[in-house]
C-alpha positions as CSV (number, residue, x, y, z in Angstrom):
1,X,0.0,0.0,0.0
2,X,2.9,2.4,0.8
3,X,4.3,1.8,-2.6
4,X,1.0,2.5,-4.3
5,X,0.6,5.7,-2.3
6,X,4.2,6.7,-3.3
7,X,3.3,6.1,-7.0
8,X,0.2,8.2,-6.7
9,X,2.0,11.1,-5.0
10,X,4.8,11.0,-7.6
11,X,2.2,11.1,-10.5
12,X,0.3,14.0,-8.9
13,X,3.4,15.9,-8.2
14,X,4.8,15.6,-11.7
15,X,1.4,16.4,-13.2
16,X,1.2,19.6,-11.1
17,X,4.7,20.5,-12.2
18,X,3.7,20.0,-15.8
19,X,0.6,22.1,-15.6
20,X,2.1,25.0,-13.5
21,X,5.5,25.4,-15.1
22,X,5.7,28.6,-17.1
23,X,9.4,28.9,-17.6
24,X,10.0,29.6,-21.3
25,X,13.1,27.3,-21.5
26,X,11.1,24.2,-20.4
27,X,9.0,21.9,-22.6
28,X,6.9,19.4,-20.8
29,X,4.4,16.8,-21.9
30,X,3.0,13.5,-20.6
31,X,0.3,10.9,-20.9
32,X,-1.7,8.9,-18.3
33,X,-3.8,5.9,-19.4
34,X,-5.8,3.0,-18.0
35,X,-5.5,0.0,-20.3
36,X,-7.7,-3.1,-20.0
37,X,-8.9,-6.3,-21.5
38,X,-12.0,-8.3,-20.3
39,X,-13.9,-11.5,-20.9
40,X,-17.2,-12.7,-19.4
41,X,-18.9,-16.1,-19.6
42,X,-22.5,-17.0,-18.5
43,X,-23.8,-20.5,-19.0
44,X,-21.2,-21.0,-21.8
45,X,-21.2,-24.6,-22.8
46,X,-17.7,-24.6,-24.3
47,X,-16.3,-23.6,-21.0
48,X,-14.2,-20.6,-19.9
49,X,-13.6,-18.3,-17.0
50,X,-14.2,-14.6,-16.4
51,X,-11.0,-12.4,-16.6
52,X,-10.1,-8.8,-16.2
53,X,-6.7,-7.3,-17.0
54,X,-6.0,-3.7,-15.9
55,X,-2.7,-1.8,-16.5
56,X,-2.1,1.8,-15.4
57,X,0.6,3.7,-17.4
58,X,2.1,7.1,-16.9
59,X,4.8,8.8,-19.0
60,X,6.2,12.2,-18.8
61,X,9.1,14.2,-20.3
62,X,10.5,17.5,-19.0
63,X,13.2,19.2,-21.3
64,X,15.2,22.3,-20.7
65,X,17.1,24.1,-23.4
66,X,19.1,27.4,-23.3
67,X,21.9,28.3,-25.7
68,X,24.1,25.3,-26.1
69,X,22.9,23.6,-22.9
70,X,20.0,21.2,-22.6
71,X,18.7,18.9,-19.9
72,X,16.3,16.0,-20.8
73,X,14.2,14.0,-18.3
74,X,11.9,11.1,-19.1
75,X,10.0,8.8,-16.8
76,X,7.9,5.7,-17.6
77,X,5.7,4.1,-15.0
78,X,3.4,1.1,-15.4
79,X,1.6,-1.3,-13.0
80,X,-1.1,-3.9,-13.7
81,X,-2.8,-7.1,-12.5
82,X,-4.8,-9.8,-14.1
83,X,-7.9,-11.3,-12.4
84,X,-9.0,-14.8,-13.6
85,X,-12.1,-16.3,-12.0
86,X,-11.6,-16.7,-8.3
87,X,-7.9,-17.1,-8.5
88,X,-5.5,-14.8,-6.8
89,X,-4.5,-11.7,-8.8
90,X,-1.4,-12.1,-10.9
91,X,0.9,-9.2,-11.8
92,X,1.2,-8.6,-15.5
93,X,3.1,-5.3,-15.7
94,X,5.4,-3.5,-13.3
95,X,7.9,-0.9,-14.4
96,X,9.8,2.1,-13.1
97,X,12.2,3.7,-15.6
98,X,13.8,7.1,-15.4
99,X,16.4,8.7,-17.7
100,X,18.1,12.1,-17.2
101,X,20.7,13.6,-19.5
102,X,22.7,16.8,-19.5
103,X,23.8,17.8,-23.0
104,X,26.3,20.4,-24.3
105,X,26.0,21.1,-28.1
106,X,29.3,20.6,-29.8
107,X,28.5,21.0,-33.5
108,X,25.2,20.7,-35.4
109,X,23.7,17.4,-34.4
110,X,26.5,16.3,-32.0
111,X,26.4,16.8,-28.2
112,X,28.5,15.9,-25.2
113,X,26.2,14.1,-22.9
114,X,26.2,12.9,-19.3
115,X,23.4,10.4,-18.9
116,X,21.9,8.7,-15.8
117,X,19.3,6.0,-15.8
118,X,17.3,4.0,-13.2
119,X,15.2,0.9,-13.7
120,X,13.2,-1.1,-11.1
121,X,9.7,-2.1,-10.2
122,X,7.0,-1.4,-7.5
123,X,5.9,-4.8,-6.1
124,X,7.0,-8.4,-5.6
125,X,7.0,-10.6,-8.7
126,X,6.4,-14.4,-8.8
127,X,6.9,-17.2,-11.2
128,X,3.3,-18.4,-11.1
129,X,4.0,-21.6,-13.0
130,X,6.2,-22.8,-10.1
131,X,5.5,-20.9,-6.9
132,X,3.1,-18.1,-6.1
133,X,4.3,-17.7,-2.5
134,X,8.0,-17.0,-2.8
135,X,8.9,-13.9,-4.7
136,X,11.5,-13.9,-7.5
137,X,11.8,-10.1,-7.6
138,X,10.6,-7.0,-5.8
139,X,11.1,-3.2,-5.3
140,X,14.8,-2.5,-5.8
141,X,15.3,-6.2,-6.4
142,X,16.6,-5.7,-8.9
143,X,17.4,-2.1,-9.7
144,X,19.8,-1.1,-12.4
145,X,21.6,2.3,-12.1
146,X,23.8,3.6,-15.0
147,X,25.8,6.8,-15.1
148,X,28.3,7.8,-17.8
149,X,29.6,10.6,-20.0
150,X,29.4,10.1,-23.8
151,X,28.6,11.5,-27.2
152,X,25.0,11.9,-28.6
153,X,24.0,12.2,-32.2
154,X,20.6,13.8,-32.8
155,X,19.9,14.7,-36.4
156,X,16.2,15.3,-35.8
157,X,13.5,15.2,-33.2
158,X,12.7,11.6,-34.2
159,X,16.1,9.9,-33.6
160,X,18.8,9.8,-30.9
161,X,22.0,7.8,-30.7
162,X,24.1,7.9,-27.5
163,X,27.4,6.1,-26.8
164,X,29.4,6.1,-23.6
165,X,32.7,4.1,-23.5
166,X,32.9,4.5,-19.7
167,X,29.7,3.6,-17.9
168,X,29.6,2.4,-14.3
169,X,26.6,0.2,-13.6
170,X,25.2,-0.9,-10.2
171,X,22.9,-3.9,-9.9
172,X,21.0,-3.5,-6.6
173,X,19.1,-6.4,-4.9
174,X,17.9,-5.1,-1.5
175,X,15.9,-8.4,-0.9
176,X,18.6,-10.3,1.1
177,X,17.0,-13.7,0.3
178,X,17.3,-13.1,-3.4
179,X,20.8,-11.6,-3.0
180,X,21.9,-14.8,-1.0
181,X,20.5,-16.9,-3.9
182,X,22.7,-15.0,-6.3
183,X,19.8,-13.6,-8.2
184,X,20.4,-11.1,-11.1
185,X,24.1,-11.8,-11.4
186,X,25.1,-11.2,-7.7
187,X,27.6,-13.5,-6.0
188,X,25.6,-15.9,-3.8
189,X,26.0,-16.3,-0.1
190,X,28.7,-18.5,1.3
191,X,28.9,-20.6,4.5
192,X,31.7,-20.2,7.0
193,X,32.0,-22.6,9.9
194,X,28.3,-23.5,9.5
195,X,27.2,-19.8,9.5
196,X,25.7,-18.2,6.4
197,X,27.6,-15.2,5.3
198,X,25.1,-12.9,3.6
199,X,25.8,-11.9,0.1
200,X,26.5,-8.3,-0.9
201,X,23.4,-6.6,-2.2
202,X,25.2,-4.5,-4.8
203,X,27.1,-5.8,-7.9
204,X,29.4,-3.3,-9.6
205,X,30.0,-3.4,-13.4
206,X,32.0,-1.1,-15.7
207,X,31.6,-1.0,-19.4
208,X,30.4,0.6,-22.6
209,X,26.8,1.6,-23.3
210,X,25.0,2.3,-26.6
211,X,21.4,3.5,-26.8
212,X,19.3,4.1,-29.9
213,X,15.9,5.8,-29.7
214,X,13.4,6.3,-32.5
215,X,10.1,8.1,-32.1
216,X,8.2,8.5,-35.4
217,X,4.6,8.9,-36.7
218,X,4.5,6.2,-39.3
219,X,0.9,7.2,-40.4
220,X,-1.8,9.5,-39.2
221,X,-2.6,8.7,-35.5
222,X,-0.1,5.8,-35.5
223,X,3.1,6.4,-33.6
224,X,6.1,4.1,-33.3
225,X,8.6,4.4,-30.4
226,X,11.5,2.0,-30.0
227,X,14.5,2.0,-27.7
228,X,17.5,-0.3,-27.9
229,X,20.1,-0.4,-25.2
230,X,23.3,-2.5,-25.4
231,X,25.8,-2.8,-22.5
232,X,29.2,-4.6,-22.4
233,X,30.9,-5.2,-19.1
234,X,34.6,-4.8,-19.5
235,X,35.2,-6.7,-16.2
236,X,33.3,-9.9,-17.0
237,X,32.9,-11.5,-20.4
238,X,32.8,-8.2,-22.4
239,X,31.9,-10.2,-25.6
240,X,28.5,-11.2,-24.0
241,X,26.5,-8.0,-24.6
242,X,23.4,-7.3,-22.5
243,X,20.4,-6.3,-24.6
244,X,17.2,-4.4,-23.8
245,X,14.9,-3.6,-26.8
246,X,11.5,-2.0,-26.2
247,X,8.9,-1.3,-29.0
248,X,5.7,0.5,-28.6
249,X,3.1,1.1,-31.4
250,X,0.4,3.6,-30.3
251,X,-2.9,3.9,-32.4
252,X,-5.1,6.9,-31.4
253,X,-8.7,6.1,-32.1
254,X,-9.9,9.5,-30.9
255,X,-8.8,12.1,-28.3
256,X,-9.3,9.7,-25.3
257,X,-9.3,6.1,-26.7
258,X,-6.1,4.4,-27.9
259,X,-4.9,0.9,-28.8
260,X,-1.3,0.0,-28.0
261,X,1.0,-2.9,-28.9
262,X,4.2,-3.3,-27.0
263,X,7.1,-5.8,-26.9
264,X,10.2,-6.0,-24.8
265,X,13.2,-8.3,-25.5
266,X,15.9,-8.8,-22.9
267,X,19.1,-10.7,-22.9
268,X,21.3,-10.5,-19.7
269,X,24.3,-12.8,-19.5
270,X,24.3,-12.6,-15.7
271,X,20.7,-13.7,-15.3
272,X,20.1,-17.5,-15.0
273,X,16.7,-18.9,-16.2
274,X,15.4,-22.0,-14.4
275,X,12.9,-24.6,-15.8
276,X,9.8,-25.9,-14.0
277,X,11.9,-28.4,-12.0
278,X,14.3,-25.6,-10.9
279,X,17.1,-26.8,-13.1
280,X,19.4,-24.0,-14.2
281,X,19.2,-23.4,-18.0
282,X,21.7,-20.5,-18.1
283,X,21.1,-17.1,-19.7
284,X,18.1,-17.1,-22.1
285,X,16.4,-14.5,-24.3
286,X,13.4,-13.0,-22.4
287,X,10.4,-11.7,-24.3
288,X,7.2,-10.0,-23.4
289,X,4.3,-8.8,-25.6
290,X,1.1,-6.9,-24.8
291,X,-1.9,-5.7,-26.7
292,X,-4.1,-3.2,-24.9
293,X,-7.1,-1.0,-25.3
294,X,-6.9,2.1,-23.1
295,X,-8.5,5.3,-22.0
296,X,-5.8,8.0,-22.0
297,X,-5.3,11.6,-21.2
298,X,-2.4,13.7,-22.7
299,X,-1.2,17.0,-21.3
């Protein structure tokens, strides 16, 4: 409940900032939506169960520009559950992502950039196929924090390429149980003289990061947004590149109704995937796809 209240306070605060800001050097915009899918059965001979899927989404950008200096901020929040019959609710979406970048224009489309990013989630996550009582993730478990100077290429408002050859990354797992298990690439706990030595809850990495962003209206009322992030850790198997590729297609039916299709592909060489019998399979490509109808408000 505290995390949901925190989310609500954050959304209200940022919306108020957006509506009240009158500084001429700032450009702010955002979108809040409630996306849903539903099925209902009554005396249906072929069988079936009632279901309701609700996902709340909130995105906002706040950009400052003056002379050769600019500061770009972007936040993406999402949280949703699926209710099927009389079963316990199952989480279907949970996302906190924040990116902040200071830029100094060098020449035409080229900028010197210092970028920071943060990724985590609000609530505990479970592998419902195996166990719905012991969480496999949670708030700040994990959290990914990147910070690095680099060069950005922005030939238009639709495309951005950013490269940093020196990016420290911190992987944070505040849940001690998960940290002791070695989740998300952490070194697992050890035992000394019969006493468990708790694992460190922060893993340090240092490498290179490439980010490509495209935001383009492919047709009237149809917008494509895609973001690809690549990271190579110099300190541990630099040839195994971590991948995070997000795609969002947004179709506006009218001023308040929209249809969205989104995918996310992740490959993290430090994350081990387990089968239904808890046998380690090693790193695997992770993929998520969602199709949603939503009621939205842009500001």
